[in-house]
LOTORKE-506959 format. One line per 5 residues: their letters; for each residue x negated, y, z of C-alpha. Coordinates in steps of 0.02 Angstrom, whole numbers, plus 50000, padded with zeros to 5 digits. Example, Ala and Ser with C-alpha at 12.3 -4.5 7.8 and 13.67 -1.06 7.14 Angstrom:
2
as = 49385/49775/50390  49316/49947/50357
//
This chain:
609
mfsik = 46975/57484/55591  47110/57340/55561  47066/57183/55501  47165/57036/55465  47094/56851/55454
liahn = 47165/56732/55314  47153/56542/55291  47093/56516/55128  47245/56403/55060  47348/56556/55108
tsffl = 47244/56697/55038  47357/56743/54893  47506/56743/54984  47454/56850/55124  47372/56990/54989
lfall = 47540/56983/54906  47647/57004/55078  47502/57163/55142  47525/57254/54962  47713/57246/54960
lfgga = 47714/57303/55144  47593/57441/55162  47564/57471/54966  47406/57433/54860  47362/57607/54910
sllpy = 47376/57601/55086  47261/57441/55114  47092/57537/55050  47018/57600/55223  47034/57414/55273
tatlq = 46926/57257/55266  47009/57082/55257  46898/56932/55330  46937/56767/55237  46894/56563/55299
aqpaa = 46846/56453/55164  46915/56290/55153  46783/56154/55262  46696/56027/55175  46827/55846/55212
pnlqc = 46739/55721/55307  46671/55566/55238  46762/55417/55312  46656/55252/55298  46737/55128/55342
vnill = 46867/55061/55463  46849/54873/55552  46958/54789/55656  46824/54747/55823  46826/54605/55905
sgnvq = 46937/54676/56052  47070/54708/55924  47052/54880/55924  47015/54976/55755  46844/55069/55757
lnwap = 46837/55232/55625  46654/55283/55549  46633/55452/55473  46492/55571/55430  46534/55752/55424
gtggt = 46588/55834/55252  46488/55909/55117  46517/55991/54967  46618/56129/55065  46595/56261/55181
ncgat = 46516/56229/55367  46642/56260/55485  46485/56315/55622  46563/56385/55763  46723/56402/55691
ftayn = 46744/56208/55697  46911/56172/55799  46918/55978/55753  46928/55822/55652  47107/55766/55639
iyvan = 47140/55581/55620  47309/55528/55539  47362/55345/55543  47501/55255/55426  47564/55085/55390
npagp = 47579/55100/55205  47455/55188/55109  47588/55299/55018  47639/55356/55199  47724/55426/55306
ftllt = 47551/55455/55386  47545/55544/55576  47441/55609/55672  47350/55482/55787  47219/55606/55867
tipda = 47113/55745/55855  46908/55760/55907  46850/55904/55957  46658/55879/55944  46602/55901/55772
lqttf = 46462/55805/55812  46568/55651/55848  46578/55511/55713  46664/55378/55771  46819/55335/55864
vdats = 46894/55176/55929  47107/55165/55884  47142/55070/56033  47344/55116/56025  47395/55067/55845
npttt = 47428/54889/55786  47307/54814/55696  47424/54645/55664  47470/54731/55502  47364/54824/55375
lyyym = 47357/55015/55440  47284/55146/55337  47187/55302/55408  47129/55485/55337  47054/55629/55408
etqcg = 47015/55802/55396  46927/55939/55467  47002/56109/55536  46909/56262/55559  46998/56379/55647
gavsa = 47149/56414/55549  47086/56342/55383  47100/56129/55348  46988/56027/55240  47065/55924/55079
psqtl = 47117/55749/55154  46967/55614/55159  46988/55466/55066  47112/55335/55152  47037/55186/55211
dtqpp = 47129/55023/55258  47081/54897/55387  47027/54760/55255  46870/54718/55221  46806/54783/55043
vapvi = 46881/54708/54905  46752/54612/54808  46713/54652/54640  46781/54552/54473  46623/54455/54394
ttasv = 46648/54455/54194  46508/54356/54150  46343/54274/54198  46225/54272/54060  46069/54209/54015
lnnnt = 45930/54343/53974  45793/54235/53932  45743/54060/54027  45687/54130/54211  45802/54288/54221
vqlnw = 46023/54279/54245  46127/54450/54217  46285/54461/54329  46395/54582/54252  46560/54641/54345
lpsss = 46704/54757/54381  46667/54878/54544  46756/54844/54692  46913/54926/54692  46900/54970/54894
petag = 46856/55167/54909  46739/55102/55073  46644/54978/54970  46437/55052/55007  46359/54899/54887
yiiyr = 46370/54728/54853  46278/54569/54918  46241/54451/54766  46250/54249/54823  46183/54127/54710
ading = 46210/53918/54731  46073/53806/54791  46056/53644/54749  46163/53579/54866  46328/53696/54804
nyipi = 46292/53829/54960  46304/54008/54929  46126/54111/54985  46122/54271/54979  45994/54333/54858
dtlln = 45996/54521/54867  46089/54671/54894  46131/54834/54813  46164/54993/54897  46252/55066/54737
paatf = 46448/55046/54756  46441/55106/54568  46313/54969/54496  46398/54847/54389  46266/54715/54337
yqdaa = 46111/54625/54411  45979/54531/54336  45897/54395/54432  45727/54372/54399  45697/54244/54513
aqpgt = 45843/54110/54444  45774/53931/54335  45938/53940/54201  45796/53855/54106  45817/53710/54203
qpeay = 45974/53720/54269  46148/53807/54266  46161/53959/54385  46310/53989/54479  46344/54167/54572
kiasf = 46472/54255/54709  46481/54432/54743  46545/54513/54896  46573/54696/54943  46514/54791/55106
dgctn = 46566/54961/55170  46440/55095/55242  46442/55032/55419  46304/54962/55489  46286/54786/55578
vtpgp = 46448/54740/55491  46512/54584/55399  46545/54607/55235  46681/54544/55150  46725/54396/55064
dngip = 46663/54366/54915  46757/54362/54752  46793/54181/54770  46784/54115/54597  46615/54093/54555
hqtvh = 46527/54114/54392  46409/53969/54315  46270/53996/54183  46300/53878/54016  46149/53757/54043
ltagt = 46090/53699/53862  45979/53528/53835  45896/53437/53671  45858/53287/53639  45760/53171/53495
tdcls = 45753/53021/53457  45597/52952/53370  45614/52940/53192  45775/53015/53177  45781/53176/53073
eitln = 45913/53249/53204  45936/53353/53368  46071/53309/53492  46106/53461/53591  46212/53463/53752
wtkyr = 46281/53580/53865  46363/53613/54023  46553/53724/54014  46544/53895/54082  46633/53912/54257
gwgtg = 46726/54076/54305  46854/54115/54168  46959/53972/54186  47081/53943/54053  47023/54109/53993
isgys = 46884/54022/53867  46907/54014/53705  46769/53919/53645  46585/53885/53595  46465/53963/53465
liltd = 46322/53865/53424  46158/53983/53378  46014/53950/53282  45869/54027/53379  45691/54088/53309
annva = 45567/54030/53444  45580/54211/53550  45779/54177/53544  45803/54286/53414  45963/54232/53333
istia = 45949/54177/53160  46127/54115/53124  46280/54028/53173  46277/53830/53143  46459/53805/53225
dldta = 46619/53887/53322  46658/53736/53436  46834/53727/53546  46820/53720/53752  46819/53534/53739
ttsft = 46652/53520/53647  46500/53515/53726  46382/53400/53607  46319/53433/53436  46186/53329/53317
ypipd = 46102/53445/53231  46033/53383/53050  45848/53443/53028  45833/53499/52856  45699/53440/52751
getna = 45528/53508/52751  45551/53549/52947  45512/53473/53102  45572/53592/53244  45704/53710/53295
cfriv = 45774/53827/53428  45966/53840/53494  46084/53938/53614  46242/53931/53661  46367/54065/53678
arrdn = 46547/54062/53789  46676/54166/53725  46808/54216/53813  46971/54252/53743  46972/54450/53778
nidis = 46859/54451/53639  46749/54561/53718  46637/54443/53858  46514/54314/53800  46395/54220/53902
nsnfv = 46239/54154/53843  46156/53997/53889  45958/53959/53919  45878/53940/53735  45781/53760/53692
casif = 45679/53712/53565  45656/53535/53499  45535/53450/53398  45562/53299/53293  45440/53154/53243
ipeap = 45407/53122/53064  45254/53018/53035  45145/53057/52906  45156/52948/52743  45054/52966/52600
dficl = 45102/53048/52450  45044/52930/52329  45017/52765/52285  44942/52714/52103  44936/52548/52037
tnitv = 44776/52559/51929  44760/52381/51897  44835/52196/51881  44760/52063/51775  44765/51876/51776
gqnds = 44609/51779/51806  44556/51605/51714  44604/51518/51881  44778/51586/51866  44756/51706/52010
ifltw = 44829/51882/51977  44717/52045/52049  44797/52195/52091  44704/52358/52122  44790/52530/52181
nidts = 44728/52691/52239  44837/52769/52387  44812/52944/52478  44700/52939/52630  44722/53095/52699
vplng = 44855/53051/52829  44854/52893/52942  44913/52745/52856  45012/52609/52958  45056/52466/52850
irirr = 45069/52403/52684  45174/52261/52605  45172/52185/52414  45335/52187/52326  45353/52041/52208
sqtds = 45485/51964/52062  45456/51827/51958  45578/51909/51832  45571/52101/51838  45567/52259/51946
taltn = 45749/52250/51982  45744/52097/52083  45554/52153/52189  45570/52076/52358  45448/52076/52525
yadyt = 45305/51962/52460  45164/51965/52568  45091/52107/52724  44937/52178/52686  44806/52190/52797
lpspi = 44745/52364/52794  44540/52366/52775  44415/52438/52911  44355/52579/52865  44511/52626/52778
satmn = 44463/52641/52585  44555/52748/52435  44531/52594/52347  44622/52430/52385  44653/52279/52306
ftdtn = 44747/52109/52325  44729/51935/52252  44878/51827/52235  44855/51637/52192  45028/51571/52237
tetrr = 45061/51608/52044  45139/51512/51886  45074/51632/51752  45085/51504/51616  45271/51503/51675
fayty = 45312/51705/51727  45272/51879/51696  45252/51938/51882  45288/52102/51942  45225/52199/52054
qiqhf = 45246/52340/52165  45164/52423/52333  45229/52469/52471  45185/52573/52634  45289/52591/52776
nvcnq = 45266/52720/52947  45291/52687/53126  45483/52728/53072  45490/52617/52937  45497/52766/52809
ntysg = 45413/52689/52638  45316/52743/52498  45314/52652/52334  45191/52641/52200  45243/52615/52025
iaqti = 45262/52431/51948  45143/52326/51851  45188/52180/51775  45060/52036/51724  45050/51981/51517
rlrar = 45131/51817/51507  45056/51721/51362  45126/51565/51260  45063/51450/51126  45106/51308/51026
dqfnl = 45052/51209/50890  45158/51252/50732  45116/51090/50639  45046/51177/50479  44875/51179/50520
tngld = 44902/51368/50639  44933/51408/50820  45072/51500/50855  45053/51660/50996  45179/51759/51077
wtpfy = 45167/51872/51255  45283/51980/51349  45238/52161/51345  45095/52224/51484  45163/52377/51596
ltnat = 45096/52496/51725  45174/52638/51788  45052/52778/51745  44972/52700/51591  44971/52720/51395
llnyn = 44964/52544/51313  44812/52565/51167  44801/52401/51095  44798/52220/51125  44667/52095/51093
iyrsi = 44662/51932/51067  44529/51807/51097  44478/51643/51056  44366/51495/51144  44363/51287/51108
indnn = 44413/51194/51230  44311/51167/51383  44197/51303/51301  44254/51418/51383  44137/51544/51282
yalla = 44293/51674/51232  44258/51777/51045  44378/51913/50984  44492/51865/50860  44613/51989/50823
tlppn = 44657/52173/50875  44824/52224/50869  44946/52378/50921  45034/52394/51064  45197/52345/50978
vleye = 45144/52190/50907  45188/52030/51037  45151/51893/50930  45019/51806/50813  44975/51660/50704
dplgq = 44797/51594/50720  44735/51498/50547  44638/51341/50602  44591/51285/50424  44551/51117/50406
dtgvp = 44412/51093/50541  44486/50939/50587  44330/50920/50726  44399/51045/50847  44487/50957/50982
gycyr = 44595/51148/51015  44580/51303/51057  44624/51409/51223  44678/51589/51193  44685/51758/51309
ieaiy = 44777/51925/51282  44684/52078/51334  44788/52254/51375  44678/52406/51329  44768/52566/51419
qiacp = 44734/52729/51480  44769/52748/51675  44796/52906/51756  44848/52928/51953  44908/53069/52049
dgfnd = 44735/53090/52139  44654/53132/51973  44587/52970/51936  44598/52927/51753  44493/52790/51673
mlssf = 44515/52660/51526  44567/52497/51586  44603/52314/51523  44735/52170/51578  44710/51993/51546
sntvc = 44850/51870/51509  44856/51703/51572  44751/51578/51469  44838/51462/51362  44755/51281/51293
inqap = 44812/51193/51149  44756/51022/51116  44786/51009/50924  44902/50847/50906  44817/50694/50798
rifvp = 44904/50669/50622  44881/50476/50550  44886/50471/50374  44896/50267/50301  44865/50250/50102
nafap = 44972/50097/50027  44864/50041/49903  44651/50022/49891  44560/49927/49760  44380/49868/49838
nginn = 44312/49892/49661  44360/50055/49625  44362/50231/49697  44465/50226/49849  44372/50046/49899
ifkpi = 44397/50057/50088  44562/50048/50190  44584/50179/50336  44670/50310/50375  44663/50488/50352
ilypn = 44650/50550/50557  44669/50751/50584  44597/50781/50752  44560/50590/50780  44539/50540/50968
adgyl = 44412/50367/50980  44507/50341/51166  44629/50195/51133  44598/50189/50954  44644/50014/50871
mqvmn = 44654/49941/50695  44693/49787/50636  44751/49712/50457  44845/49540/50445  44884/49423/50300
rwgev = 45051/49368/50266  45029/49211/50389  45002/49346/50535  44795/49306/50523  44682/49453/50582
lfttt = 44564/49502/50452  44464/49670/50518  44483/49739/50691  44401/49890/50741  44404/50024/50876
npddg = 44295/50174/50782  44419/50277/50686  44286/50305/50568  44277/50125/50514  44403/50041/50365
wdgnf = 44423/49878/50302  44308/49836/50148  44441/49690/50088  44328/49534/50146  44359/49426/50259
kgqla = 44223/49307/50336  44095/49352/50182  44236/49321/50063  44350/49426/49927  44518/49440/50002
pqgvy = 44628/49392/49853  44747/49525/49774  44917/49548/49889  45002/49624/50006  44931/49646/50196
ayyit = 45009/49718/50345  44918/49822/50463  44928/49890/50633  44847/50060/50718  44872/50132/50880
mktpi = 44790/50286/50942  44796/50387/51126  44801/50588/51076  44705/50694/51218  44859/50738/51296
gitle = 44897/50553/51341  45024/50512/51202  45024/50326/51098  45020/50357/50922  45054/50189/50811
rkgtv = 45073/50145/50639  45146/49992/50546  45158/49951/50388  45100/49864/50216  44943/49887/50107
mlvr = 44887/49821/49935  44742/49769/49899  44710/49782/49718  44583/49679/49627
//
């Protein structure tokens, strides 16, 4: 039998040649043995040794036909340029050999190698072409914080075909890059560092590629470290704001477009973007909305390719907002008979109380100023009171307000309360006139005014009149009761109070006390007839006062005919037991009023017989 051995990649050509030479029918009695293309060897690495020679390492090829007994050689080719031309460096006839040292080529320049497997007349496809340079480091795209304990590093795979894996480096506290892990997968494009501490510090990384040869130093790292953004948050007591500061992202150079501040929940889930910030900004002050005390954040660094982003760690911060009472309700203001002013209020004690001030004005609520610091009772009571003895209630209607202040000097205020200022006057027509300022108390409804009167120095007040809340004056008719030295008056406001804590009651507030000494009045007759109806000469005195009283009657020569210090005594027209003759006589009358004013009367009187 005639047979023909053909190389696999020339099989079609020789079949066509045989058909043309012998004719299709003449080939039928023969069989053709075809050699399949062998698998290309796996060139693993090409490294320059310390001796300056170049060592190649490979493994038998896979994915093709095993040559078996037909193995001829490994053909090794070399060139000074990746595009060639390549020349045959050597052939290795041993199928089990997997290394070769090139001692003839010049490694001062980059050399490029590839290999073929030859089996009989068949030659494999070329292996991958490797050079004498270390494998190129991958290009890091981002270093991003997944959570406060893990950083994810992302990169583009190394462009070197000999790359068998990667070494991950992380910077230590001194800035030295220490290998932390080795990846045996050249196709890997990310790594999660679960031993990092991005919640407490920025973490910086580099990556180096290594080839498949053992005991070989890996290639250089990527040279450009990528460092995560580290975010911190601070608060200042008593300020409703959070101050955020962060480190810049390192690795993109000028390719960073800015930062975004993200509001998150407590699980680092984004809620909203607070602000987009430029590359120069590394701090932000976040005002806490009313009613909230904490917030969580992270920073997102944005690259100018609109693809790559890097998350910082996330932080949560709480502000200290001291509690304040929900209400302070003034329940009563009243003037005591000693002119002291008494205040009473209810306060919310469901929260700790810090300090209370009394605010006062001698005019109105627009002029209130801090007047006195109030000492909190121990134990704390929901009802408190204050007595103000430094007052001039006859001159001023005082306005008060209660202020609570917490440790942050945030204030809670009560409403206002105003005393009643009463004025009274002798109207010289046997009446006393009264008028007063209106009573006012926040949360109170005025019902009526009561007027009370007492005889001076008696202090036994009786209700004189009840008036509606819109009436602010009254006239008290005194009648002919000239024996009363004077009267004292007080006004009482009756009101209904309702406070936020549910306190509801009918209470009263008193004004200052005003007393009026009725001014004495002296009326002197101009004639009297000792034998007639008006037979005694004496003045008519309203509200007499014996203190300092003197009456004298003189004749025309100045001789004193009558003297008395008793207002009830008068001259009967006799002098030394004899009737004085008819005629004109002079008199002099003097008397002090209860308030120390001296009254004098001088004139003449006709004595008629």
